[in-house]
C-alpha positions in Angstrom: 19.9 18.2 43.6 22.0 15.8 41.5 19.0 13.5 41.3 16.8 16.3 40.1 19.4 17.4 37.4 19.6 13.8 36.2 15.8 13.6 36.0 15.7 16.8 33.9 18.4 15.6 31.6 16.6 12.3 31.1 13.3 14.1 30.4 14.9 16.3 27.8 16.6 13.3 26.2 13.2 11.4 25.9 11.6 14.4 24.3 14.0 14.4 21.3 15.4 10.8 21.1 13.3 7.6 21.2 14.8 4.6 23.0 14.9 1.4 21.0 13.8 -0.5 24.2 11.1 -2.8 22.8 8.9 -2.8 25.9 5.8 -4.9 25.4 6.1 -5.0 21.6 9.0 -6.4 19.5 7.3 -5.4 16.3 4.9 -2.8 15.0 2.7 -2.1 11.9 3.5 0.6 9.4 1.1 2.1 6.8 2.5 3.9 3.8 0.6 7.1 3.1 0.4 10.3 1.0 -1.7 13.5 1.1 -4.1 14.7 -1.5 -3.1 18.3 -0.7 0.4 17.9 -2.2 0.8 14.4 -3.7 4.5 14.7 -3.5 5.8 12.9 -0.4 6.0 9.5 1.2 4.6 9.5 4.8 4.0 6.8 7.3 1.5 5.8 10.0 2.2 3.4 12.8 0.2 1.2 15.1 0.8 -1.5 17.7 -2.5 -3.3 17.3 -3.6 -2.6 13.7 -6.7 -0.7 14.9 -5.4 2.6 16.1 -3.0 4.5 13.8 -0.8 7.5 14.4 1.2 9.7 12.0 4.9 9.4 12.0 5.8 13.1 11.8 7.6 14.4 8.7 8.1 13.2 5.2 10.6 10.5 4.0 10.8 10.8 0.2 9.9 13.5 -2.3 8.9 12.2 -5.7 11.1 13.4 -8.6 10.5 10.9 -11.5 7.9 10.7 -14.2 6.4 13.6 -16.2 4.3 14.8 -13.4 6.7 13.9 -10.5 3.6 12.9 -8.6 3.4 10.6 -5.6 0.3 8.5 -4.9 -0.7 5.0 -3.9 2.7 3.9 -2.3 3.0 0.2 -2.0 5.9 -1.4 0.0 7.2 -4.9 0.5 10.3 -6.3 2.2 12.3 -9.0 0.5 14.3 -11.9 2.1 17.4 -9.7 1.8 15.8 -7.2 4.3 15.5 -4.4 1.8 12.3 -2.5 1.5 11.0 -1.9 -2.1 8.6 0.9 -2.8 6.6 1.6 -5.9 4.0 4.4 -6.5 1.8 6.2 -9.1 4.0 8.8 -10.8 1.2 10.6 -12.6 -2.6 10.6 -13.3 -2.2 10.4 -17.0 0.5 10.3 -19.6 3.1 8.4 -17.7 3.5 4.8 -18.9 5.3 3.5 -15.9 5.7 3.9 -12.1 8.2 5.2 -9.6 10.6 3.0 -7.7 13.0 3.4 -4.8 14.5 1.1 -2.1 15.8 1.4 1.5 17.2 -0.7 4.3 15.7 1.4 7.1 12.9 3.5 5.5 14.9 6.7 6.4 17.7 6.6 3.8 16.5 5.9 0.2 18.2 5.0 -3.0 18.1 7.2 -6.1 14.6 7.1 -7.5 13.9 5.4 -10.9 11.0 5.5 -13.3 10.1 2.0 -14.5 8.4 2.2 -18.0 6.2 -0.9 -18.1 3.6 0.1 -20.7 5.7 1.6 -23.5 4.9 -1.4 -25.6 1.3 -0.1 -25.7 1.7 3.5 -26.9 -2.0 4.4 -26.5 -1.9 3.5 -22.8 -3.7 6.3 -20.9 -2.2 5.7 -17.4 -0.4 3.4 -14.9 -2.2 3.5 -11.6 -1.5 2.1 -8.1 1.3 -0.4 -8.7 1.1 -3.1 -6.0 4.0 -5.2 -4.8 3.9 -8.8 -3.7 6.9 -11.0 -2.9 6.4 -14.6 -4.1 8.8 -16.8 -2.0 8.1 -19.9 -4.1 9.1 -18.2 -7.3 11.7 -16.0 -5.5 10.5 -12.9 -7.3 8.5 -9.8 -6.8 5.2 -9.4 -8.6 4.0 -5.8 -9.5 0.4 -5.4 -10.7 -1.2 -2.1 -11.7 -4.2 -0.8 -13.6 -4.1 0.7 -17.1 -6.5 1.8 -19.7 -5.8 0.9 -23.4 -8.7 2.5 -25.3 -10.6 0.1 -27.4 -8.9 -3.0 -26.0 -11.9 -4.2 -24.0 -15.7 -3.5 -24.3 -16.5 -0.3 -22.6 -19.9 -1.2 -21.4 -20.9 1.8 -19.3 -17.3 3.1 -18.9 -15.7 6.1 -20.5 -13.5 5.1 -23.4 -10.4 6.5 -21.6 -11.3 5.1 -18.2 -11.8 1.4 -18.7 -9.1 -0.4 -16.7 -7.7 -3.8 -16.6 -4.9 -5.1 -14.4 -1.4 -5.8 -15.8 1.8 -7.2 -14.2 5.5 -7.7 -14.5 7.9 -9.7 -12.3 11.5 -9.0 -11.2 14.1 -10.5 -8.9 16.4 -7.4 -8.7 14.4 -4.4 -9.9 16.9 -3.9 -12.7 15.5 -6.3 -15.2 11.7 -6.9 -15.6 9.7 -9.6 -17.4 7.6 -8.5 -20.3 4.3 -6.9 -19.2 1.2 -9.2 -19.4 -2.5 -9.1 -18.6 -3.1 -9.9 -14.9 -6.9 -9.7 -14.6 -9.8 -9.1 -17.0 -13.0 -9.7 -15.1 -15.1 -8.2 -18.0 -15.4 -4.9 -16.0 -13.2 -2.0 -15.2 -10.9 -3.0 -12.3 -8.2 -1.2 -10.3 -6.4 -1.4 -6.9 -5.6 -5.1 -6.6 -3.6 -6.5 -3.7 -2.5 -10.2 -3.6 -2.7 -11.9 -0.2 -1.4 -15.3 0.9 -4.1 -17.0 3.0 -3.0 -20.4 4.1 -2.6 -22.5 1.0 -4.6 -20.3 -1.2 -4.3 -16.7 -2.6 -6.8 -14.0 -2.2 -7.1 -10.9 -4.5 -8.5 -7.7 -3.1 -9.9 -5.6 -6.0 -12.0 -2.5 -6.7 -14.8 -2.9 -9.2 -14.4 0.5 -10.8 -17.6 0.4 -12.9 -20.1 3.2 -12.8 -22.8 1.2 -11.0 -20.4 -0.2 -8.4 -17.1 1.5 -7.4 -16.7 -0.7 -4.4 -14.6 -3.7 -3.2 -14.7 -7.4 -4.0 -12.4 -10.4 -3.6 -11.3 -13.2 -5.9 -9.4 -16.5 -5.2 -6.6 -18.4 -6.8 -4.2 -21.3 -6.3 -1.2 -19.2 -7.5 -0.2 -15.6 -6.9 -0.7 -14.9 -10.6 -4.1 -16.5 -10.8 -6.2 -17.4 -12.6 -8.6 -15.6 -10.3 -12.0 -17.1 -9.9 -15.2 -16.8 -7.7 -15.3 -13.1 -7.7 -17.4 -12.1 -4.7 -20.3 -9.7 -4.3 -19.2 -6.3 -3.0 -18.3 -6.2 0.7 -18.1 -2.4 1.0 -20.3 0.5 0.2 -20.0 2.5 -3.0 -17.2 5.0 -3.5 -14.5 2.9 -1.7 -11.0 2.1 -3.0 -7.4 1.4 -2.1 -7.9 -1.9 -0.2 -5.1 -3.5 1.7 -5.0 -6.1 4.5 -3.1 -7.2 7.6 -3.4 -10.6 9.3 -3.7 -10.0 13.0 -4.2 -13.1 15.1 -6.8 -15.2 13.4 -8.4 -12.2 11.7 -7.8 -10.4 8.5 -8.4 -6.6 8.7 -9.1 -5.1 5.3 -8.7 -1.3 5.3 -10.2 0.9 2.6 -10.5 4.6 1.6 -14.1 5.7 1.7 -13.2 8.7 -0.5 -16.6 10.4 -0.8 -17.2 10.3 3.0 -13.5 11.3 3.5 -13.0 8.6 6.1 -10.9 5.5 6.4 -12.7 2.3 7.1 -12.1 -1.4 7.7 -13.8 -4.8 7.7 -12.8 -7.9 9.5 -13.0 -11.4 8.2 -11.5 -14.9 8.7 -12.7 -16.6 5.5 -13.1 -13.7 3.0 -16.8 -14.7 2.7 -18.3 -13.1 5.8 -17.2 -9.5 6.5 -17.9 -7.4 9.6 -17.7 -3.7 9.2 -15.4 -2.4 12.0 -15.0 1.2 10.9 -16.2 2.4 14.3 -13.4 0.3 15.9 -10.5 1.8 13.9 -9.0 5.2 13.9 -6.8 7.0 11.3 -5.4 10.5 10.9 -8.0 12.5 9.0 -5.7 13.3 6.0 -4.4 9.8 5.4 -4.7 8.5 1.9 -4.3 4.9 0.9 -1.0 2.9 0.7 -0.2 -0.6 2.1 0.3 -1.9 5.6 3.1 -4.2 6.7 4.5 -5.6 9.9 8.1 -4.5 10.8 10.6 -5.1 13.6 10.3 -2.5 16.3 13.7 -1.1 15.5 12.5 0.0 12.1 9.7 2.1 13.6 12.2 3.4 16.3 14.4 4.7 13.4 11.6 6.5 11.8 10.6 8.2 15.0 14.1 9.1 15.9 14.7 10.7 12.5 11.6 12.8 13.0 12.5 13.6 16.7 9.0 12.3 17.6 7.8 11.5 21.0 6.1 8.1 20.6 3.3 6.5 22.4 4.6 5.4 25.8 4.7 1.6 26.1 4.9 0.1 29.6 
């Protein structure tokens, strides 16, 4: 009887509290996420293999900065001090900056701040999808985003108020920021850039946002701020956006939001020249919208699951 009681108590404990026992995996992958239905909250997905993703139940941050107090396109990076930094789109139009918060464990967050990066260009229409990259050589964070300044570049086939170029700033402490500069002008409307370090070179994922295309390409550089050259042909179908990538073994997995089909897809590559579509091999929750994916210690995921009282996947 005592054994049976102990078993029941253990069962009840496992249903509400997740053990930090690492099992087979000492690390996990996290994907920042939001939902189109509310565009207000930070959410997470998790995975142990980078192919199969599961929701972490609950929300972890409610946006409260910017004119619209919106939350889209969350990008996250962890610095050498162990602190996670998060930036996001704070509004579709009108806001000339982005949202920012930081956390040591992804559960407890600092006070949110609005970072006004385009106030030097008063006609700026928007600040979309800020993306973080930590540059260890320069010991600084790079933040790149897309903005439209009407009349600044030839419109070609683009609407006058929807012709984007990429801009950037840098910071060491998220208190002071370098003056905003142009990051990428490929002579077409471009959004959703992510910087990757691939061996000794850098790779830039980007969305060609022009009316004929609206799909994904890559460019290459010797430094994380470019210059970016050899822009590839598209490697995804039309109506794809929000690319981000994880290095898993020898492969890079590039995830993307196929927003017209309302599915999440992926390609696999080793050289960023040849891409294999692996959408049939990956799985995502149906309502996931694009953020960024990172590798974290297993204890970070455990903390998220414990906070939400989730029952995680059982790992032998």
